[in-house]
ZAMARGU-4260 file (C-alpha; in steps of 0.2 Angstrom, whole numbers, plus 5000, padded with zeros to 4 digits):
<rodrens>
0) 6098/4929/4900 | 6086/4919/4890 | 6073/4915/4903 | 6084/4906/4915 | 6076/4895/4927
5) 6082/4888/4943 | 6093/4872/4940 | 6095/4862/4956 | 6109/4852/4948 | 6121/4867/4946
10) 6136/4868/4958 | 6128/4882/4967 | 6111/4874/4971 | 6118/4857/4974 | 6121/4854/4992
15) 6139/4856/4997 | 6140/4840/5007 | 6128/4825/5009 | 6134/4822/5027 | 6141/4833/5040
20) 6159/4833/5045 | 6163/4817/5056 | 6159/4823/5073 | 6172/4820/5087 | 6159/4814/5099
25) 6158/4798/5089 | 6175/4793/5095 | 6177/4789/5113 | 6191/4785/5124 | 6191/4771/5136
30) 6176/4772/5149 | 6187/4765/5162 | 6199/4779/5165 | 6186/4790/5172 | 6176/4776/5180
35) 6192/4770/5190 | 6193/4787/5198 | 6174/4789/5201 | 6171/4772/5209 | 6180/4757/5216
40) 6183/4743/5203 | 6175/4726/5206 | 6186/4716/5218 | 6192/4698/5214 | 6184/4684/5224
45) 6196/4679/5238 | 6208/4665/5233 | 6206/4668/5214 | 6217/4675/5201 | 6203/4681/5189
50) 6207/4698/5181 | 6196/4712/5185 | 6183/4717/5172 | 6191/4734/5168 | 6207/4725/5165
55) 6199/4713/5153 | 6191/4728/5143 | 6207/4737/5143 | 6216/4722/5135 | 6204/4724/5120
60) 6195/4707/5123 | 6177/4714/5121 | 6168/4698/5122 | 6176/4693/5139 | 6173/4711/5145
65) 6154/4710/5140 | 6153/4693/5148 | 6162/4698/5164 | 6151/4714/5165 | 6135/4704/5163
70) 6141/4692/5177 | 6143/4706/5189 | 6126/4713/5184 | 6118/4696/5188 | 6125/4694/5205
75) 6113/4692/5220 | 6113/4702/5230 | 6116/4716/5217 | 6132/4726/5217 | 6131/4744/5221
80) 6125/4757/5209 | 6143/4763/5205 | 6149/4746/5200 | 6133/4743/5190 | 6136/4759/5180
85) 6154/4754/5176 | 6148/4737/5170 | 6134/4744/5159 | 6147/4757/5153 | 6159/4743/5148
90) 6146/4733/5139 | 6140/4749/5130 | 6158/4754/5125 | 6163/4736/5120 | 6148/4734/5108
95) 6152/4752/5101 | 6170/4747/5098 | 6164/4731/5089 | 6152/4742/5078 | 6136/4735/5086
100) 6128/4752/5090 | 6111/4745/5092 | 6116/4735/5107 | 6127/4749/5113 | 6113/4761/5114
105) 6102/4752/5128 | 6118/4749/5138 | 6122/4767/5138 | 6104/4771/5143 | 6106/4760/5158
110) 6122/4767/5163 | 6116/4785/5162 | 6101/4781/5173 | 6113/4775/5186 | 6123/4791/5185
115) 6109/4802/5193 | 6117/4815/5203 | 6134/4815/5194 | 6132/4828/5181 | 6149/4826/5174
120) 6147/4807/5171 | 6129/4809/5165 | 6135/4821/5152 | 6149/4809/5146 | 6136/4795/5145
125) 6124/4806/5136 | 6137/4809/5122 | 6141/4791/5121 | 6122/4787/5119 | 6120/4800/5106
130) 6135/4793/5096 | 6128/4776/5097 | 6111/4782/5089 | 6120/4793/5077 | 6131/4778/5071
135) 6116/4768/5068 | 6110/4781/5056 | 6127/4782/5048 | 6127/4763/5046 | 6110/4763/5038
140) 6115/4777/5026 | 6130/4767/5020 | 6119/4752/5018 | 6107/4762/5006 | 6093/4764/5019
145) 6091/4783/5018 | 6074/4782/5026 | 6080/4772/5041 | 6095/4784/5043 | 6084/4799/5044
150) 6074/4791/5058 | 6090/4787/5068 | 6098/4804/5065 | 6082/4813/5071 | 6081/4801/5086
155) 6097/4809/5093 | 6087/4824/5098 | 6075/4813/5108 | 6088/4803/5117 | 6101/4816/5119
160) 6094/4833/5116 | 6109/4842/5124 | 6123/4832/5115 | 6136/4840/5105 | 6133/4828/5090
165) 6114/4833/5088 | 6118/4847/5075 | 6127/4835/5064 | 6113/4822/5066 | 6100/4835/5061
170) 6110/4841/5046 | 6113/4824/5040 | 6095/4820/5042 | 6090/4835/5031 | 6103/4829/5018
175) 6095/4812/5017 | 6078/4819/5016 | 6084/4830/5001 | 6091/4814/4993 | 6074/4806/4996
180) 6065/4821/4988 | 6055/4824/5004 | 6056/4842/5002 | 6043/4848/5016 | 6051/4837/5029
185) 6069/4843/5024 | 6063/4861/5026 | 6056/4858/5043 | 6073/4851/5049 | 6083/4864/5040
190) 6073/4878/5047 | 6074/4871/5065 | 6093/4869/5062 | 6094/4888/5057 | 6085/4893/5073
195) 6094/4882/5085 | 6112/4884/5079 | 6114/4901/5072 | 6133/4901/5074 | 6136/4883/5067
200) 6148/4882/5053 | 6136/4872/5043 | 6124/4887/5042 | 6131/4891/5025 | 6127/4874/5018
205) 6110/4875/5026 | 6106/4890/5016 | 6110/4881/5000 | 6100/4866/5005 | 6085/4877/5009
210) 6086/4886/4992 | 6085/4869/4984 | 6071/4862/4995 | 6060/4878/4994 | 6062/4878/4975
215) 6057/4860/4973 | 6043/4862/4985 | 6036/4876/4974 | 6040/4890/4986 | 6049/4901/4974
220) 6048/4917/4985 | 6057/4908/4999 | 6069/4900/4988 | 6073/4917/4980 | 6077/4924/4998
225) 6089/4910/5001 | 6098/4913/4985 | 6098/4932/4989 | 6106/4927/5006 | 6120/4917/4997
230) 6123/4932/4985 | 6126/4943/5000 | 6138/4931/5009 | 6155/4939/5007 | 6164/4922/5009
235) 6156/4915/4994 | 6166/4916/4978 | 6162/4928/4964 | 6155/4915/4953 | 6143/4908/4967
240) 6137/4926/4971 | 6134/4929/4952 | 6124/4913/4950 | 6114/4916/4966 | 6109/4934/4960
245) 6102/4926/4943 | 6093/4912/4952 | 6086/4924/4965 | 6080/4936/4951 | 6072/4922/4942
250) 6063/4915/4957 | 6057/4932/4963 | 6049/4934/4946 | 6041/4917/4946 | 6034/4922/4963
255) 6027/4938/4956 | 6038/4949/4966 | 6043/4961/4952 | 6051/4974/4963 | 6063/4961/4971
260) 6067/4953/4954 | 6071/4970/4948 | 6082/4974/4963 | 6092/4958/4961 | 6094/4961/4942
265) 6100/4979/4945 | 6113/4972/4958 | 6118/4959/4945 | 6121/4972/4932 | 6131/4983/4944
270) 6142/4969/4950 | 6144/4959/4934 | 6146/4970/4919 | 6155/4956/4911 | 6152/4944/4902
275) 6142/4956/4892 | 6130/4943/4886 | 6122/4940/4903 | 6123/4958/4908 | 6113/4962/4892
280) 6100/4949/4896 | 6098/4956/4913 | 6096/4974/4906 | 6083/4967/4893 | 6073/4959/4908
285) 6074/4976/4917 | 6067/4985/4902 | 6053/4972/4901 | 6049/4974/4920 | 6048/4993/4918
290) 6037/4992/4903 | 6025/4981/4912 | 6025/4992/4927 | 6021/5007/4916 | 6038/5016/4920
295) 6042/5022/4903 | 6057/5032/4908 | 6065/5018/4917 | 6061/5007/4902 | 6070/5019/4890
300) 6085/5020/4902 | 6088/5002/4901 | 6086/5002/4882 | 6099/5016/4881 | 6110/5005/4892
305) 6108/4990/4881 | 6113/5001/4866 | 6128/5009/4875 | 6135/4992/4881 | 6134/4984/4864
310) 6142/4999/4856 | 6157/4997/4868 | 6157/4978/4868 | 6172/4976/4856 | 6176/4957/4855
315) 6162/4953/4868 | 6149/4958/4856 | 6138/4943/4850 | 6124/4941/4838 | 6112/4941/4853
320) 6119/4957/4860 | 6118/4965/4843 | 6100/4959/4841 | 6095/4966/4858 | 6103/4983/4854
325) 6093/4983/4838 | 6077/4979/4846 | 6081/4992/4859 | 6084/5005/4846 | 6067/5000/4837
330) 6058/5002/4854 | 6066/5019/4857 | 6060/5026/4840 | 6042/5023/4845 | 6039/5038/4856
335) 6045/5050/4842 | 6033/5041/4830 | 6019/5044/4842 | 6024/5062/4845 | 6024/5064/4826
340) 6006/5057/4824 | 6000/5069/4838 | 6005/5085/4829 | 5989/5092/4821 | 5990/5102/4805
345) 5980/5118/4808 | 5979/5134/4798 | 5990/5142/4793 | 5996/5126/4786 | 6014/5132/4782
350) 6017/5136/4800 | 6010/5119/4807 | 6018/5109/4793 | 6035/5115/4799 | 6032/5107/4816
355) 6026/5091/4808 | 6041/5090/4797 | 6053/5092/4811 | 6043/5078/4821 | 6044/5067/4805
360) 6063/5069/4804 | 6066/5065/4822 | 6055/5049/4820 | 6064/5044/4804 | 6081/5046/4812
365) 6076/5034/4826 | 6070/5021/4813 | 6085/5023/4802 | 6097/5020/4817 | 6087/5004/4820
370) 6088/4998/4802 | 6107/5001/4802 | 6109/4986/4814 | 6104/4975/4799 | 6094/4963/4809
375) 6081/4956/4798 | 6066/4958/4809 | 6071/4975/4815 | 6075/4981/4797 | 6058/4976/4791
380) 6049/4984/4806 | 6059/5000/4804 | 6056/5000/4785 | 6037/4998/4787 | 6036/5012/4800
385) 6046/5024/4790 | 6034/5020/4775 | 6019/5023/4786 | 6027/5040/4793 | 6027/5046/4775
390) 6009/5039/4772 | 6003/5047/4788 | 6010/5064/4783 | 6001/5063/4766 | 5985/5059/4775
395) 5987/5072/4788 | 5990/5086/4775 | 5975/5081/4765 | 5965/5081/4781 | 5972/5098/4787
400) 5962/5112/4793 | 5957/5123/4778 | 5958/5142/4779 | 5941/5149/4784 | 5940/5162/4771
405) 5942/5150/4756 | 5926/5146/4747 | 5920/5138/4730 | 5934/5138/4717 | 5947/5145/4728
410) 5944/5130/4740 | 5945/5118/4726 | 5961/5125/4720 | 5968/5124/4737 | 5964/5106/4738
415) 5972/5103/4721 | 5988/5111/4728 | 5987/5100/4743 | 5986/5085/4732 | 6001/5090/4723
420) 6011/5093/4739 | 6006/5075/4746 | 6011/5066/4730 | 6030/5065/4734 | 6025/5059/4752
425) 6014/5045/4745 | 6028/5040/4732 | 6041/5039/4747 | 6028/5028/4756 | 6026/5017/4741
430) 6045/5016/4738 | 6048/5010/4756 | 6034/4998/4756 | 6040/4990/4740 | 6058/4989/4747
435) 6050/4979/4761 | 6040/4968/4750 | 6056/4965/4739 | 6063/4956/4754 | 6051/4942/4751
440) 6061/4935/4737 | 6076/4933/4749 | 6065/4922/4760 | 6060/4936/4773 | 6042/4936/4775
445) 6037/4942/4792 | 6023/4952/4799 | 6031/4968/4793 | 6033/4962/4775 | 6015/4956/4775
450) 6009/4973/4782 | 6019/4982/4768 | 6010/4971/4755 | 5993/4976/4763 | 5998/4994/4763
455) 6003/4993/4744 | 5986/4985/4740 | 5978/5001/4746 | 5991/5013/4739 | 5993/5004/4722
460) 5978/4992/4720 | 5980/4989/4702 | 5996/4980/4705 | 5994/4974/4723 | 5976/4974/4726
465) 5972/4956/4721 | 5985/4946/4730 | 5996/4948/4745 | 6010/4938/4739 | 6011/4928/4723
470) 6026/4922/4713 | 6022/4935/4699 | 6023/4949/4712 | 6039/4943/4719 | 6046/4940/4701
475) 6042/4958/4696 | 6051/4965/4711 | 6067/4956/4706
</rodrens>
């Protein structure tokens, strides 16, 4: 996966909705139906045919209803509390129906204060009050005043903490805070929502929003945990779960939590073997994590998995997956090389040389397999290593333990025989290094080609000792 980093513009991390679903609490039936049953309606003055205030409201004439209600409230002496409550309720609902939510709010406050002792009526008025405040926030949001909308949405909690609309208001406040990039405030609101309404259907979207907010607030560990939660949600689509696992792994790695990053990538490989390209990138990261933690066995396991998957890829194989497999094979050859180097040549030489030659062949086979991928940088590295294996063998033979009973001329003769034995190894080393050096004429001149030139300067100083790479040398290799 080519060092992926969280992208908050992806469909997964983008918040699913900027506002909550329209809550039913913002839509009210007439306040008069209940109030008619609760309290006597205002009576007409004797000898007049003026309509009652509730009838005016019911007719839809809001301005007359407000005026009539205000007249009732202005009477001296005042009418009883029940009639005042009806009047304030009519005023509040008339303003609400006209879209003047700022004026509806104080009317509902007055009506609710007059409903003390009537819990049912008080609860209804609380919902109306909450809706009027919520609607003010909604209007500001539509007008482009996101900051003002946030304050009104959050004000719902203060004026009507038990209202049904409060969860929607807090959710919408968080959405606007995210739009304003006020990440820390958004996190506080979203965390509060999660604690207060664990069964709310919006929890799914709260998780997505928290993942974004934590990431933007430079809290990668917390963001990773949210993406992990998304990945584990069975109602999410396969594509969303897949992306969430990748994001979680990347963020855990950014937070320095390698065990959790490893766990997420292992789950990703297990559940998403296809497309191959992403699975191979995940395996490569897993090999790197194992390498950094010193777990060589686990590292090699993932290298073998990279090679196996590429071998079985068929049409899914890409240049990148082929490259990763080649690099994995090159890495797997290294332990055999190191084992070869560790074999000491002791007397009797013939016996210990057999072990050394076997180790040589094992190491050579590993590098041959790497070179067979025909990936330039892998081929040059493998060629250099094979050349150095021959060169090391020659050096080790010359430095081998001499028989203790050899002295004088016999020792000199033995040394001469050793020189004859190592000559073919040196020739093989030179041949392999020259093969690498010859790639320079094709434009391949990486660190392994340079190292081959350096080795040739030591092995054949007359030809290569004065220059590392010149036009004459390249031409002579053609």
